[in-house]
N, C-alpha and C positions, 0 to 999 in steps of 0.2 A: 476432554484434553485442555490442558493449561493453556495451550495457544489460542483456542476458542474463548477461555476464561478472559485471558488478556485482551481479545480483540474487543470482547464485550465491554470491558473496562475503558478501554480507549473510546469506543463509540458513545458510551455513557457520557465521559468527559468531554468529547468534542460536542455533544449535544447540549452541556449544562454552559459551555463556554458559548457556545452559538446562542442559546436561550438569552444569556446576559449580553453578549457583546453583537448581536445578529445585524445590527444597523452597520457595523464595521466590516463585515463578512460579504463577501459576495457569491459564497460557497452554495450551490444550490444544484439540483439535478438539470444534468444538460452542458453544466460547467466543466470543461475538460481542460483547463490551460495547465493545470499541474499532471496532465496525462501526456504531455508532448516528451518523452523520454521511453527510452526500452530499459526497462528497471529489471534487477535481479533480485530474486529472494531466498531466503533459506530452505533448507531441507525440509524442514517441518512445515514451513509455510506452503511449499510445493505439494507436500501430502494433502493439505486441505483444498488448496487451488485446484487440483486435479480430482478431488472428489466433486468440486463444484462442476467441473466441466463433464463430469460423466452423466451429469443430473441433466445435460442439456441435450435438445434433439441432436439428429443427425445432421440436420440441416444447420443447425447453428455451430455445431462443432466444424462442420466443413467451412464455414464463413470465418471462424477463428482461425483455422489452420490458413485460409487463403491469404487472410489480413497479415499473419505471422510471416508468411514466405514472401509476402512483398517488401523487397529490400528498399525502397524507395520511400516506403511509409514511416513516419518519423513519431507518429502517436502510437501509443499502447494499442496492440492488436485487439484487446478486449473491449475496446469501444466500438460500438456500432455507428453505422454513418450519420446517426443524431447526435453523438456523442456522448452517449450513454453506456455505462460499463455492462457488460452481459455476465460478467461474473462479480457485481458489486456484493452480493452477501458472502463471497469467499476471498475477497480482496485482501492482499497482505497488508501489514501493519503500517507500512511508509504511505500507503493509500488512505488508510484510515485516520492518521493522524495528520496530514498536510492540511492545510487551512487554518488550523489554529496556530497561535504561535507556540514555537518550541525552543525550547532553552538548552542548548549546546555547551556541556560543560567541559572543560581540558583538564587533563591530570596535573597540570601545572598552572593553576590558577593565576598565581603572580605575575606568570609570562604571559599566558593566554586566560584573559576573564572569559567568563561566560557569556555567550552570544546568544540573542535571542533573533529567530528568525521564522519568516511568515510569507505565504504566498503574497507576490507582488499586487494582487488584486485587493486583497485585503488590510486592514487598518492602515490606510493610506493618509489620513488625517490626525493619526493618532501615535505619539511617540511609544515604541514597544516597553522602552524601560519604565513608562509610566503604569504599565498594566500591573495589578495585583497578582501574587503568585498562583492565586487560585486559577489563573486565566491563562496560565503558562504550563504547557505539557513538558515534562522534564524528559528530553530526547535522550539523555545520557543513561537514565534508570532505566527507560523502555527498552534501549539497545541491550541494556544488561540482563533483562528478565528474558526478551528474547533469544539472546546467547545461550543464557541456561536452558531454555526448554530445547533450542535446536540441538545443543551439545547433547543433553540428555535422549532425544530422538535419535541422533546419528550413532549412538554409543549402541543403542538398542537395534538399530538397524544395519550396522556394518557400515556406514557412511563416514568419510573424512569430516571431522568436525570444522566448520567455518567454511565451507564450500557452499557457493551460492549459485543459483541457476536463472538463465534469463527467461523470464516471462515468454517473449517472442520464442526462443528456444523450445519451450515445453509445447506452445501452441503449435508451432510449426511440424513438431514431431508427433502430432496426434495421429493415432493410429483408427482413422476412422473407416467403416466399411462403405467404400465408394459405390458398391452394387446395392445395398439396402436402401429403400426408397426413403425419401424425407417426408 
């Protein structure tokens, strides 16, 4: 699946940047500052995400559903109580890329020049504009690749193109057999 190949590429790029710039990055297991949002994902990412959910135990699925149905919760419902993602292996691209510097390009560069963005915890003592191009992921390119993959998936599966689904919505609607023992 092309999505898995793109995810692997992002993971590899992230690891390379982290190896070179790790002293500037706070990203590590248990850090969940970037997970303080209720994100939405594309239909093709939803497919991969649901495959991951299906591999979890009934107990884990129930916990995911419970957290997703908690309207007071601001954190992503995939995070457990220790701040670790239960669906890390199947996380969407936004989760894979956040933390390293991301360059966002506008269609009208002279009006809106490219912007480099990063987690507020990372690169605090380094000007992002001083980073070499190899240490910055091109968000616009990633978005374009994801859109092409998602459009093809939606066309094959008769979904409207460009539609996004909330992670919390997916997890809140899990059909978990509550009569089955954990």
